C-alpha positions as CSV (number, residue, x, y, z in Angstrom):
1,M,-10.5,20.6,15.1
2,L,-9.1,22.1,11.9
3,K,-5.9,22.8,13.8
4,K,-5.6,19.2,14.8
5,I,-6.1,18.1,11.2
6,K,-3.4,20.5,9.9
7,T,-1.1,19.4,12.7
8,T,-1.6,15.7,11.7
9,V,-1.2,16.3,8.0
10,A,2.1,18.4,8.6
11,T,3.5,15.7,10.9
12,G,2.7,12.9,8.4
13,T,4.1,14.8,5.5
14,A,7.3,15.5,7.4
15,L,7.6,11.9,8.6
16,A,7.1,10.7,4.9
17,L,9.6,13.2,3.6
18,S,12.3,12.4,6.1
19,A,12.7,8.8,4.8
20,T,13.4,10.0,1.1
21,P,17.2,10.0,1.6
22,A,17.0,6.4,2.6
23,F,15.4,5.6,-0.8
24,A,18.3,7.3,-2.7
25,A,20.6,4.3,-1.8
26,I,18.4,1.8,-3.7
27,E,19.5,0.8,-7.2
28,N,17.7,1.7,-10.3
29,P,14.5,-0.5,-10.1
30,L,14.1,-0.4,-13.9
31,R,17.2,-2.5,-14.8
32,F,15.8,-5.9,-15.6
33,N,17.8,-8.9,-17.0
34,D,14.8,-10.6,-18.5
35,I,11.2,-10.4,-19.0
36,C,10.4,-12.5,-15.7
37,E,12.3,-9.9,-13.6
38,A,10.4,-7.1,-15.5
39,V,7.1,-8.6,-14.7
40,A,8.0,-9.4,-11.1
41,G,9.1,-5.8,-10.7
42,I,6.1,-4.1,-12.1
43,T,3.7,-6.4,-10.2
44,N,5.5,-5.8,-7.0
45,F,5.3,-2.0,-7.7
46,I,1.5,-2.0,-8.4
47,I,0.7,-4.3,-5.4
48,G,3.0,-1.8,-3.3
49,I,1.1,1.1,-4.5
50,A,-2.3,-0.7,-3.9
51,G,-1.3,-1.6,-0.4
52,A,-0.2,2.0,0.3
53,I,-3.4,3.2,-0.7
54,A,-5.4,0.8,1.5
55,L,-3.2,1.7,4.4
56,V,-3.8,5.4,3.8
57,L,-7.6,4.7,3.7
58,L,-7.3,2.7,7.0
59,I,-5.7,5.7,8.7
60,V,-8.2,8.1,7.3
61,G,-10.9,5.9,8.5
62,G,-9.3,5.7,12.0
63,I,-9.0,9.6,12.1
64,Q,-12.7,9.8,11.0
65,Y,-13.8,7.5,13.7
66,M,-11.9,9.2,16.5
67,S,-13.1,12.6,15.4
68,S,-16.8,11.5,14.9
69,G,-17.8,12.7,18.3
70,G,-20.4,10.0,18.8
71,D,-22.4,11.0,15.8
72,K,-24.0,7.7,14.5
73,I,-23.8,8.4,10.8
74,A,-20.1,9.4,11.1
75,V,-19.2,6.4,13.0
76,E,-20.9,4.1,10.5
77,A,-19.2,5.8,7.7
78,S,-15.8,5.5,9.4
79,R,-16.4,2.0,10.3
80,G,-17.4,1.1,6.6
81,R,-14.2,2.8,5.5
82,I,-12.1,0.8,7.9
83,T,-13.8,-2.3,6.8
84,A,-13.2,-1.6,3.2
85,A,-9.5,-0.8,3.8
86,V,-9.0,-4.1,5.8
87,V,-10.6,-6.1,3.0
88,G,-8.6,-4.2,0.4
89,L,-5.3,-5.0,2.4
90,L,-6.4,-8.7,2.5
91,I,-7.0,-8.6,-1.3
92,V,-3.6,-7.2,-1.9
93,F,-1.8,-9.5,0.3
94,G,-3.7,-12.4,-1.3
95,A,-2.7,-11.0,-4.8
96,Y,0.9,-10.9,-3.7
97,L,0.8,-14.5,-2.6
98,I,-0.9,-15.8,-5.7
99,I,1.5,-13.9,-8.0
100,N,4.5,-15.1,-6.2
101,V,3.3,-18.7,-6.2
102,I,2.3,-18.6,-9.9
103,G,5.4,-16.6,-10.9
104,G,7.5,-19.2,-9.0
105,A,5.9,-21.9,-10.9
106,I,6.2,-20.2,-14.3
107,S,10.0,-19.2,-13.8
108,E,10.8,-22.8,-12.8
109,N,9.0,-24.4,-15.9
110,F,10.1,-21.9,-18.7
111,V,13.5,-21.5,-20.2
112,I,13.0,-17.9,-20.8
113,C,13.2,-17.0,-17.1
114,K,16.4,-18.8,-16.2
């Protein structure tokens, strides 16, 4: 059991770290031309982090569900974690949608964002 967890963690870490050279080609994200770009960049970063956390919790809940071995308490705990992660992802997507709609309306109506 412990060997499977170690293998899964090592594989996930190797997979995550193998994508780092691809991120090196991205421009410096801290160069903003105006306040609207800064706010959009910061909110997108925060939403991205929240979405990543929710996705990790979804994966952890799935691993707990698969390794529960039929134990009712462990199954219920993992189902609760999966449900919370899915609700969290829906909240993140909803926040992203609301921020983009409100941000689009603000940037069209104010001179500071043009």
